[in-house]
Backbone as XML, in Angstrom:
<?xml version="1.0"?>
<chain id="A" units="angstrom">
  <residue number="1" name="ASN">
    <atom name="N" x="40.859" y="45.768" z="19.992"/>
    <atom name="CA" x="40.390" y="44.648" z="19.238"/>
    <atom name="C" x="38.896" y="44.736" z="19.155"/>
  </residue>
  <residue number="2" name="PRO">
    <atom name="N" x="38.314" y="44.079" z="18.119"/>
    <atom name="CA" x="36.879" y="44.077" z="17.975"/>
    <atom name="C" x="36.077" y="43.646" z="19.139"/>
  </residue>
  <residue number="3" name="ALA">
    <atom name="N" x="36.327" y="42.588" z="19.727"/>
    <atom name="CA" x="35.730" y="42.057" z="21.002"/>
    <atom name="C" x="35.637" y="43.084" z="22.067"/>
  </residue>
  <residue number="4" name="GLU">
    <atom name="N" x="36.711" y="43.776" z="22.226"/>
    <atom name="CA" x="36.715" y="44.824" z="23.458"/>
    <atom name="C" x="35.918" y="46.048" z="22.922"/>
  </residue>
  <residue number="5" name="PHE">
    <atom name="N" x="35.945" y="46.486" z="21.702"/>
    <atom name="CA" x="35.220" y="47.399" z="21.204"/>
    <atom name="C" x="33.688" y="47.188" z="21.307"/>
  </residue>
  <residue number="6" name="ASP">
    <atom name="N" x="33.240" y="45.943" z="20.963"/>
    <atom name="CA" x="31.941" y="45.496" z="21.030"/>
    <atom name="C" x="31.298" y="45.535" z="22.488"/>
  </residue>
  <residue number="7" name="LEU">
    <atom name="N" x="32.248" y="44.980" z="23.422"/>
    <atom name="CA" x="31.915" y="44.978" z="24.839"/>
    <atom name="C" x="31.786" y="46.312" z="25.389"/>
  </residue>
  <residue number="8" name="ALA">
    <atom name="N" x="32.669" y="47.139" z="25.138"/>
    <atom name="CA" x="32.534" y="48.564" z="25.524"/>
    <atom name="C" x="31.283" y="49.263" z="25.161"/>
  </residue>
  <residue number="9" name="ALA">
    <atom name="N" x="31.082" y="49.102" z="23.724"/>
    <atom name="CA" x="29.832" y="49.625" z="23.171"/>
    <atom name="C" x="28.593" y="49.143" z="23.899"/>
  </residue>
  <residue number="10" name="GLU">
    <atom name="N" x="28.546" y="47.789" z="24.108"/>
    <atom name="CA" x="27.306" y="47.254" z="24.783"/>
    <atom name="C" x="27.198" y="47.666" z="26.226"/>
  </residue>
  <residue number="11" name="ARG">
    <atom name="N" x="28.299" y="47.870" z="27.022"/>
    <atom name="CA" x="28.182" y="48.458" z="28.311"/>
    <atom name="C" x="27.629" y="49.807" z="28.225"/>
  </residue>
  <residue number="12" name="TYR">
    <atom name="N" x="28.140" y="50.690" z="27.296"/>
    <atom name="CA" x="27.654" y="52.187" z="27.236"/>
    <atom name="C" x="26.164" y="52.072" z="26.830"/>
  </residue>
  <residue number="13" name="CYS">
    <atom name="N" x="25.810" y="51.271" z="25.823"/>
    <atom name="CA" x="24.458" y="51.388" z="25.377"/>
    <atom name="C" x="23.415" y="50.776" z="26.493"/>
  </residue>
  <residue number="14" name="GLN">
    <atom name="N" x="23.821" y="49.896" z="27.259"/>
    <atom name="CA" x="23.081" y="49.306" z="28.388"/>
    <atom name="C" x="23.081" y="50.323" z="29.601"/>
  </residue>
  <residue number="15" name="SER">
    <atom name="N" x="23.809" y="51.338" z="29.633"/>
    <atom name="CA" x="23.920" y="52.263" z="30.743"/>
    <atom name="C" x="22.651" y="53.113" z="30.881"/>
  </residue>
  <residue number="16" name="LYS">
    <atom name="N" x="22.214" y="53.400" z="32.107"/>
    <atom name="CA" x="21.107" y="54.343" z="32.244"/>
    <atom name="C" x="21.579" y="55.783" z="31.941"/>
  </residue>
  <residue number="17" name="TRP">
    <atom name="N" x="20.737" y="56.459" z="31.340"/>
    <atom name="CA" x="21.066" y="57.889" z="30.979"/>
    <atom name="C" x="21.584" y="58.654" z="31.973"/>
  </residue>
  <residue number="18" name="SER">
    <atom name="N" x="20.986" y="58.512" z="33.269"/>
    <atom name="CA" x="21.377" y="59.139" z="34.440"/>
    <atom name="C" x="22.887" y="58.927" z="34.851"/>
  </residue>
  <residue number="19" name="ASP">
    <atom name="N" x="23.306" y="57.605" z="34.644"/>
    <atom name="CA" x="24.801" y="57.193" z="34.910"/>
    <atom name="C" x="25.652" y="57.849" z="33.891"/>
  </residue>
  <residue number="20" name="VAL">
    <atom name="N" x="25.252" y="57.947" z="32.581"/>
    <atom name="CA" x="25.998" y="58.536" z="31.603"/>
    <atom name="C" x="26.246" y="59.990" z="31.788"/>
  </residue>
  <residue number="21" name="GLN">
    <atom name="N" x="25.179" y="60.712" z="32.306"/>
    <atom name="CA" x="25.241" y="62.059" z="32.783"/>
    <atom name="C" x="26.177" y="62.422" z="33.800"/>
  </residue>
  <residue number="22" name="LEU">
    <atom name="N" x="26.216" y="61.432" z="34.904"/>
    <atom name="CA" x="27.164" y="61.537" z="35.939"/>
    <atom name="C" x="28.582" y="61.407" z="35.527"/>
  </residue>
  <residue number="23" name="ARG">
    <atom name="N" x="28.735" y="60.516" z="34.567"/>
    <atom name="CA" x="30.194" y="60.289" z="34.037"/>
    <atom name="C" x="30.565" y="61.507" z="33.060"/>
  </residue>
  <residue number="24" name="PHE">
    <atom name="N" x="29.633" y="62.286" z="32.637"/>
    <atom name="CA" x="30.042" y="63.404" z="31.859"/>
    <atom name="C" x="30.705" y="64.438" z="32.585"/>
  </residue>
  <residue number="25" name="ARG">
    <atom name="N" x="30.459" y="64.476" z="33.922"/>
    <atom name="CA" x="31.042" y="65.579" z="34.791"/>
    <atom name="C" x="32.672" y="65.314" z="34.806"/>
  </residue>
  <residue number="26" name="PRO">
    <atom name="N" x="33.352" y="66.297" z="35.200"/>
    <atom name="CA" x="34.850" y="66.208" z="35.146"/>
    <atom name="C" x="35.443" y="64.934" z="35.738"/>
  </residue>
  <residue number="27" name="GLY">
    <atom name="N" x="36.326" y="64.396" z="35.016"/>
    <atom name="CA" x="36.879" y="63.067" z="35.516"/>
    <atom name="C" x="36.272" y="61.942" z="34.671"/>
  </residue>
  <residue number="28" name="GLY">
    <atom name="N" x="35.134" y="62.160" z="34.016"/>
    <atom name="CA" x="34.602" y="61.006" z="33.263"/>
    <atom name="C" x="34.701" y="61.244" z="31.837"/>
  </residue>
  <residue number="29" name="TYR">
    <atom name="N" x="33.568" y="61.629" z="31.147"/>
    <atom name="CA" x="33.629" y="61.920" z="29.739"/>
    <atom name="C" x="33.705" y="63.372" z="29.573"/>
  </residue>
  <residue number="30" name="SER">
    <atom name="N" x="34.478" y="63.997" z="30.362"/>
    <atom name="CA" x="34.420" y="65.517" z="30.438"/>
    <atom name="C" x="34.836" y="66.199" z="28.983"/>
  </residue>
  <residue number="31" name="THR">
    <atom name="N" x="35.393" y="65.526" z="28.001"/>
    <atom name="CA" x="35.685" y="66.128" z="26.771"/>
    <atom name="C" x="34.608" y="65.904" z="25.817"/>
  </residue>
  <residue number="32" name="ALA">
    <atom name="N" x="33.629" y="65.101" z="25.994"/>
    <atom name="CA" x="32.597" y="64.786" z="25.027"/>
    <atom name="C" x="31.418" y="65.766" z="25.279"/>
  </residue>
  <residue number="33" name="SER">
    <atom name="N" x="30.856" y="66.137" z="24.164"/>
    <atom name="CA" x="29.628" y="67.008" z="24.084"/>
    <atom name="C" x="28.387" y="66.207" z="24.506"/>
  </residue>
  <residue number="34" name="GLN">
    <atom name="N" x="27.379" y="66.907" z="24.993"/>
    <atom name="CA" x="26.106" y="66.202" z="25.244"/>
    <atom name="C" x="25.589" y="65.462" z="24.018"/>
  </residue>
  <residue number="35" name="THR">
    <atom name="N" x="25.769" y="66.150" z="22.893"/>
    <atom name="CA" x="25.247" y="65.534" z="21.547"/>
    <atom name="C" x="26.069" y="64.170" z="21.278"/>
  </residue>
  <residue number="36" name="ARG">
    <atom name="N" x="27.336" y="64.211" z="21.622"/>
    <atom name="CA" x="28.103" y="62.927" z="21.366"/>
    <atom name="C" x="27.715" y="61.878" z="22.286"/>
  </residue>
  <residue number="37" name="LEU">
    <atom name="N" x="27.376" y="62.237" z="23.441"/>
    <atom name="CA" x="27.008" y="61.288" z="24.421"/>
    <atom name="C" x="25.576" y="60.613" z="24.003"/>
  </residue>
  <residue number="38" name="ARG">
    <atom name="N" x="24.744" y="61.525" z="23.543"/>
    <atom name="CA" x="23.336" y="60.913" z="23.085"/>
    <atom name="C" x="23.487" y="60.078" z="21.962"/>
  </residue>
  <residue number="39" name="ASN">
    <atom name="N" x="24.431" y="60.374" z="21.058"/>
    <atom name="CA" x="24.626" y="59.571" z="19.646"/>
    <atom name="C" x="25.637" y="58.345" z="19.863"/>
  </residue>
  <residue number="40" name="GLN">
    <atom name="N" x="26.227" y="58.279" z="20.885"/>
    <atom name="CA" x="27.443" y="57.318" z="21.000"/>
    <atom name="C" x="26.998" y="55.973" z="20.846"/>
  </residue>
  <residue number="41" name="CYS">
    <atom name="N" x="25.768" y="55.501" z="21.395"/>
    <atom name="CA" x="25.397" y="54.179" z="21.238"/>
    <atom name="C" x="25.138" y="53.781" z="19.672"/>
  </residue>
  <residue number="42" name="PHE">
    <atom name="N" x="24.355" y="54.766" z="19.109"/>
    <atom name="CA" x="24.236" y="54.571" z="17.609"/>
    <atom name="C" x="25.450" y="54.482" z="16.853"/>
  </residue>
  <residue number="43" name="LYS">
    <atom name="N" x="26.422" y="55.386" z="17.161"/>
    <atom name="CA" x="27.687" y="55.478" z="16.402"/>
    <atom name="C" x="28.390" y="54.301" z="16.585"/>
  </residue>
  <residue number="44" name="SER">
    <atom name="N" x="28.583" y="53.776" z="17.842"/>
    <atom name="CA" x="29.361" y="52.549" z="18.019"/>
    <atom name="C" x="28.795" y="51.195" z="17.267"/>
  </residue>
  <residue number="45" name="SER">
    <atom name="N" x="27.456" y="51.132" z="17.250"/>
    <atom name="CA" x="26.858" y="50.164" z="16.479"/>
    <atom name="C" x="27.124" y="50.243" z="15.024"/>
  </residue>
  <residue number="46" name="TRP">
    <atom name="N" x="26.898" y="51.558" z="14.510"/>
    <atom name="CA" x="27.082" y="51.713" z="13.057"/>
    <atom name="C" x="28.542" y="51.507" z="12.692"/>
  </residue>
  <residue number="47" name="MET">
    <atom name="N" x="29.517" y="51.899" z="13.537"/>
    <atom name="CA" x="30.946" y="51.847" z="13.194"/>
    <atom name="C" x="31.137" y="50.265" z="13.269"/>
  </residue>
  <residue number="48" name="SER">
    <atom name="N" x="30.740" y="49.522" z="14.161"/>
    <atom name="CA" x="31.027" y="48.167" z="14.111"/>
    <atom name="C" x="30.370" y="47.361" z="12.816"/>
  </residue>
  <residue number="49" name="LEU">
    <atom name="N" x="29.250" y="47.903" z="12.405"/>
    <atom name="CA" x="28.436" y="47.377" z="11.271"/>
    <atom name="C" x="29.446" y="47.774" z="9.950"/>
  </residue>
  <residue number="50" name="LEU">
    <atom name="N" x="29.700" y="48.941" z="9.953"/>
    <atom name="CA" x="30.610" y="49.522" z="8.844"/>
    <atom name="C" x="31.864" y="48.757" z="8.626"/>
  </residue>
  <residue number="51" name="LEU">
    <atom name="N" x="32.599" y="48.591" z="9.738"/>
    <atom name="CA" x="34.002" y="48.017" z="9.587"/>
    <atom name="C" x="33.732" y="46.525" z="9.235"/>
  </residue>
  <residue number="52" name="HIS">
    <atom name="N" x="32.982" y="45.789" z="10.057"/>
    <atom name="CA" x="32.870" y="44.305" z="9.810"/>
    <atom name="C" x="32.010" y="43.787" z="8.853"/>
  </residue>
  <residue number="53" name="THR">
    <atom name="N" x="30.929" y="44.535" z="8.364"/>
    <atom name="CA" x="30.013" y="43.995" z="7.440"/>
    <atom name="C" x="30.315" y="44.679" z="6.045"/>
  </residue>
  <residue number="54" name="VAL">
    <atom name="N" x="30.531" y="45.979" z="6.150"/>
    <atom name="CA" x="30.669" y="46.605" z="4.828"/>
    <atom name="C" x="32.037" y="46.536" z="4.355"/>
  </residue>
  <residue number="55" name="TYR">
    <atom name="N" x="33.105" y="46.900" z="5.164"/>
    <atom name="CA" x="34.406" y="46.766" z="4.821"/>
    <atom name="C" x="35.141" y="45.461" z="5.027"/>
  </residue>
  <residue number="56" name="ARG">
    <atom name="N" x="34.401" y="44.640" z="5.638"/>
    <atom name="CA" x="34.790" y="43.169" z="5.938"/>
    <atom name="C" x="36.106" y="42.937" z="6.757"/>
  </residue>
  <residue number="57" name="PHE">
    <atom name="N" x="36.402" y="43.818" z="7.719"/>
    <atom name="CA" x="37.407" y="43.798" z="8.680"/>
    <atom name="C" x="36.991" y="42.475" z="9.399"/>
  </residue>
  <residue number="58" name="PRO">
    <atom name="N" x="37.861" y="41.592" z="9.711"/>
    <atom name="CA" x="37.579" y="40.477" z="10.549"/>
    <atom name="C" x="37.401" y="40.678" z="12.066"/>
  </residue>
  <residue number="59" name="ARG">
    <atom name="N" x="36.457" y="39.970" z="12.664"/>
    <atom name="CA" x="36.233" y="40.045" z="14.140"/>
    <atom name="C" x="37.241" y="39.140" z="14.851"/>
  </residue>
  <residue number="60" name="SER">
    <atom name="N" x="37.831" y="38.261" z="14.216"/>
    <atom name="CA" x="38.642" y="37.165" z="14.854"/>
    <atom name="C" x="39.967" y="37.818" z="15.229"/>
  </residue>
  <residue number="61" name="ALA">
    <atom name="N" x="40.834" y="36.840" z="15.710"/>
    <atom name="CA" x="42.162" y="37.119" z="16.226"/>
    <atom name="C" x="43.013" y="37.628" z="14.977"/>
  </residue>
  <residue number="62" name="ALA">
    <atom name="N" x="42.587" y="37.310" z="13.817"/>
    <atom name="CA" x="43.310" y="37.847" z="12.575"/>
    <atom name="C" x="43.199" y="39.305" z="12.489"/>
  </residue>
  <residue number="63" name="ALA">
    <atom name="N" x="42.208" y="39.901" z="13.151"/>
    <atom name="CA" x="42.025" y="41.284" z="12.910"/>
    <atom name="C" x="43.326" y="42.017" z="13.526"/>
  </residue>
  <residue number="64" name="SER">
    <atom name="N" x="44.206" y="41.423" z="14.278"/>
    <atom name="CA" x="45.371" y="42.178" z="14.643"/>
    <atom name="C" x="46.361" y="42.438" z="13.501"/>
  </residue>
  <residue number="65" name="ALA">
    <atom name="N" x="46.117" y="41.779" z="12.478"/>
    <atom name="CA" x="46.944" y="41.772" z="11.291"/>
    <atom name="C" x="46.663" y="43.173" z="10.448"/>
  </residue>
  <residue number="66" name="PHE">
    <atom name="N" x="45.439" y="43.617" z="10.710"/>
    <atom name="CA" x="45.062" y="44.851" z="9.983"/>
    <atom name="C" x="45.186" y="46.051" z="10.707"/>
  </residue>
  <residue number="67" name="ARG">
    <atom name="N" x="45.663" y="47.028" z="10.153"/>
    <atom name="CA" x="46.015" y="48.450" z="10.832"/>
    <atom name="C" x="45.039" y="49.468" z="10.218"/>
  </residue>
  <residue number="68" name="LEU">
    <atom name="N" x="44.378" y="50.100" z="10.862"/>
    <atom name="CA" x="43.483" y="51.236" z="10.481"/>
    <atom name="C" x="44.018" y="52.575" z="11.051"/>
  </residue>
  <residue number="69" name="THR">
    <atom name="N" x="44.505" y="53.459" z="10.266"/>
    <atom name="CA" x="44.932" y="54.767" z="10.689"/>
    <atom name="C" x="43.953" y="55.820" z="10.375"/>
  </residue>
  <residue number="70" name="THR">
    <atom name="N" x="43.569" y="56.502" z="11.519"/>
    <atom name="CA" x="42.640" y="57.634" z="11.271"/>
    <atom name="C" x="43.315" y="59.023" z="11.549"/>
  </residue>
  <residue number="71" name="VAL">
    <atom name="N" x="42.664" y="60.088" z="11.156"/>
    <atom name="CA" x="43.203" y="61.373" z="11.403"/>
    <atom name="C" x="42.054" y="62.170" z="12.007"/>
  </residue>
  <residue number="72" name="SER">
    <atom name="N" x="42.366" y="63.186" z="12.699"/>
    <atom name="CA" x="41.372" y="64.083" z="13.232"/>
    <atom name="C" x="41.367" y="65.429" z="12.503"/>
  </residue>
  <residue number="73" name="ASP">
    <atom name="N" x="42.524" y="65.749" z="11.905"/>
    <atom name="CA" x="42.593" y="67.004" z="11.117"/>
    <atom name="C" x="43.456" y="66.913" z="9.976"/>
  </residue>
  <residue number="74" name="ILE">
    <atom name="N" x="43.280" y="67.619" z="8.960"/>
    <atom name="CA" x="44.113" y="67.702" z="7.808"/>
    <atom name="C" x="44.509" y="69.222" z="7.390"/>
  </residue>
  <residue number="75" name="ASP">
    <atom name="N" x="45.778" y="69.521" z="7.605"/>
    <atom name="CA" x="46.139" y="70.914" z="7.508"/>
    <atom name="C" x="45.337" y="71.866" z="8.532"/>
  </residue>
  <residue number="76" name="GLY">
    <atom name="N" x="45.177" y="71.372" z="9.674"/>
    <atom name="CA" x="44.499" y="72.221" z="10.640"/>
    <atom name="C" x="42.881" y="72.225" z="10.471"/>
  </residue>
  <residue number="77" name="THR">
    <atom name="N" x="42.454" y="71.499" z="9.512"/>
    <atom name="CA" x="40.937" y="71.440" z="9.319"/>
    <atom name="C" x="40.394" y="70.155" z="9.916"/>
  </residue>
  <residue number="78" name="SER">
    <atom name="N" x="39.528" y="70.233" z="10.886"/>
    <atom name="CA" x="38.940" y="68.972" z="11.526"/>
    <atom name="C" x="38.173" y="68.258" z="10.465"/>
  </residue>
  <residue number="79" name="VAL">
    <atom name="N" x="38.341" y="66.914" z="10.473"/>
    <atom name="CA" x="37.610" y="65.948" z="9.578"/>
    <atom name="C" x="37.072" y="64.800" z="10.475"/>
  </residue>
  <residue number="80" name="GLN">
    <atom name="N" x="35.984" y="64.290" z="10.051"/>
    <atom name="CA" x="35.367" y="63.069" z="10.617"/>
    <atom name="C" x="36.022" y="61.894" z="10.011"/>
  </residue>
  <residue number="81" name="TRP">
    <atom name="N" x="35.899" y="60.711" z="10.634"/>
    <atom name="CA" x="36.567" y="59.567" z="9.970"/>
    <atom name="C" x="36.167" y="59.279" z="8.593"/>
  </residue>
  <residue number="82" name="ALA">
    <atom name="N" x="34.846" y="59.347" z="8.330"/>
    <atom name="CA" x="34.283" y="59.100" z="6.906"/>
    <atom name="C" x="34.923" y="60.132" z="5.972"/>
  </residue>
  <residue number="83" name="LEU">
    <atom name="N" x="34.983" y="61.401" z="6.260"/>
    <atom name="CA" x="35.527" y="62.327" z="5.354"/>
    <atom name="C" x="37.065" y="62.063" z="5.248"/>
  </residue>
  <residue number="84" name="GLY">
    <atom name="N" x="37.659" y="61.639" z="6.274"/>
    <atom name="CA" x="39.140" y="61.284" z="6.068"/>
    <atom name="C" x="39.348" y="60.243" z="5.074"/>
  </residue>
  <residue number="85" name="ALA">
    <atom name="N" x="38.443" y="59.227" z="5.226"/>
    <atom name="CA" x="38.507" y="58.042" z="4.297"/>
    <atom name="C" x="38.156" y="58.443" z="2.738"/>
  </residue>
  <residue number="86" name="LEU">
    <atom name="N" x="37.244" y="59.381" z="2.713"/>
    <atom name="CA" x="36.878" y="59.937" z="1.359"/>
    <atom name="C" x="38.019" y="60.807" z="0.814"/>
  </residue>
  <residue number="87" name="LEU">
    <atom name="N" x="38.676" y="61.507" z="1.612"/>
    <atom name="CA" x="39.858" y="62.378" z="1.065"/>
    <atom name="C" x="41.054" y="61.420" z="0.766"/>
  </residue>
  <residue number="88" name="PHE">
    <atom name="N" x="41.075" y="60.455" z="1.421"/>
    <atom name="CA" x="42.241" y="59.349" z="1.170"/>
    <atom name="C" x="42.053" y="58.838" z="-0.221"/>
  </residue>
  <residue number="89" name="LYS">
    <atom name="N" x="40.863" y="58.380" z="-0.417"/>
    <atom name="CA" x="40.407" y="57.864" z="-1.706"/>
    <atom name="C" x="40.501" y="58.604" z="-2.853"/>
  </residue>
  <residue number="90" name="THR">
    <atom name="N" x="40.278" y="60.038" z="-2.730"/>
    <atom name="CA" x="40.209" y="60.958" z="-3.827"/>
    <atom name="C" x="41.669" y="61.121" z="-4.428"/>
  </residue>
  <residue number="91" name="LYS">
    <atom name="N" x="42.662" y="60.665" z="-3.705"/>
    <atom name="CA" x="43.965" y="60.795" z="-4.316"/>
    <atom name="C" x="44.102" y="60.011" z="-5.620"/>
  </residue>
  <residue number="92" name="TYR">
    <atom name="N" x="43.184" y="59.037" z="-5.710"/>
    <atom name="CA" x="43.120" y="58.223" z="-6.986"/>
    <atom name="C" x="42.315" y="58.760" z="-8.040"/>
  </residue>
  <residue number="93" name="LEU">
    <atom name="N" x="41.538" y="59.932" z="-7.752"/>
    <atom name="CA" x="40.689" y="60.391" z="-8.738"/>
    <atom name="C" x="41.386" y="61.459" z="-9.685"/>
  </residue>
  <residue number="94" name="PRO">
    <atom name="N" x="41.032" y="61.710" z="-10.773"/>
    <atom name="CA" x="41.676" y="62.676" z="-11.735"/>
    <atom name="C" x="41.214" y="64.095" z="-11.394"/>
  </residue>
  <residue number="95" name="LEU">
    <atom name="N" x="41.315" y="64.604" z="-10.167"/>
    <atom name="CA" x="40.828" y="65.923" z="-9.903"/>
    <atom name="C" x="41.176" y="67.050" z="-10.773"/>
  </residue>
  <residue number="96" name="ARG">
    <atom name="N" x="42.473" y="67.056" z="-11.174"/>
    <atom name="CA" x="42.918" y="68.107" z="-12.051"/>
    <atom name="C" x="41.972" y="68.220" z="-13.354"/>
  </residue>
  <residue number="97" name="GLU">
    <atom name="N" x="41.680" y="67.152" z="-13.887"/>
    <atom name="CA" x="40.731" y="67.040" z="-15.045"/>
    <atom name="C" x="39.432" y="67.725" z="-14.671"/>
  </residue>
  <residue number="98" name="VAL">
    <atom name="N" x="38.897" y="67.396" z="-13.571"/>
    <atom name="CA" x="37.556" y="67.990" z="-13.161"/>
    <atom name="C" x="37.741" y="69.482" z="-12.898"/>
  </residue>
  <residue number="99" name="GLN">
    <atom name="N" x="38.813" y="69.924" z="-12.282"/>
    <atom name="CA" x="38.983" y="71.312" z="-12.154"/>
    <atom name="C" x="39.298" y="72.110" z="-13.460"/>
  </residue>
  <residue number="100" name="GLN">
    <atom name="N" x="39.931" y="71.526" z="-14.319"/>
    <atom name="CA" x="40.034" y="72.119" z="-15.648"/>
    <atom name="C" x="38.751" y="72.168" z="-16.375"/>
  </residue>
  <residue number="101" name="ARG">
    <atom name="N" x="37.808" y="71.264" z="-16.463"/>
    <atom name="CA" x="36.637" y="71.285" z="-17.067"/>
    <atom name="C" x="35.757" y="72.330" z="-16.367"/>
  </residue>
  <residue number="102" name="GLU">
    <atom name="N" x="35.725" y="72.571" z="-15.043"/>
    <atom name="CA" x="35.000" y="73.643" z="-14.359"/>
    <atom name="C" x="35.454" y="74.867" z="-14.734"/>
  </residue>
  <residue number="103" name="ILE">
    <atom name="N" x="36.723" y="75.164" z="-14.976"/>
    <atom name="CA" x="37.199" y="76.400" z="-15.417"/>
    <atom name="C" x="36.871" y="76.748" z="-16.724"/>
  </residue>
  <residue number="104" name="HIS">
    <atom name="N" x="36.853" y="75.835" z="-17.620"/>
    <atom name="CA" x="36.614" y="75.970" z="-19.048"/>
    <atom name="C" x="35.218" y="75.965" z="-19.413"/>
  </residue>
  <residue number="105" name="SER">
    <atom name="N" x="34.340" y="75.699" z="-18.463"/>
    <atom name="CA" x="32.927" y="75.577" z="-18.801"/>
    <atom name="C" x="32.090" y="76.776" z="-18.262"/>
  </residue>
</chain>
């Protein structure tokens, strides 16, 4: 839920870098890269802003009525969340017409 996400983000962002580095060792954030750890505070703030301000997902208890499905890969190709959203939206575009114009030009 949004409140739990915001609390977890706040805790992470308030952590000392030395503590984050300790948790990076096996048993902690062992699957995250150093780059991800460095960018996580920004990304969590950005994600919250994007979901609640730009896309207007509610922060209230009503948020449980909304379901957001994400993917990590499409046909074996890794995608980021934003790219996945873009690919989902492109199913509404007349891509065949664009491809035909490129072939004939």
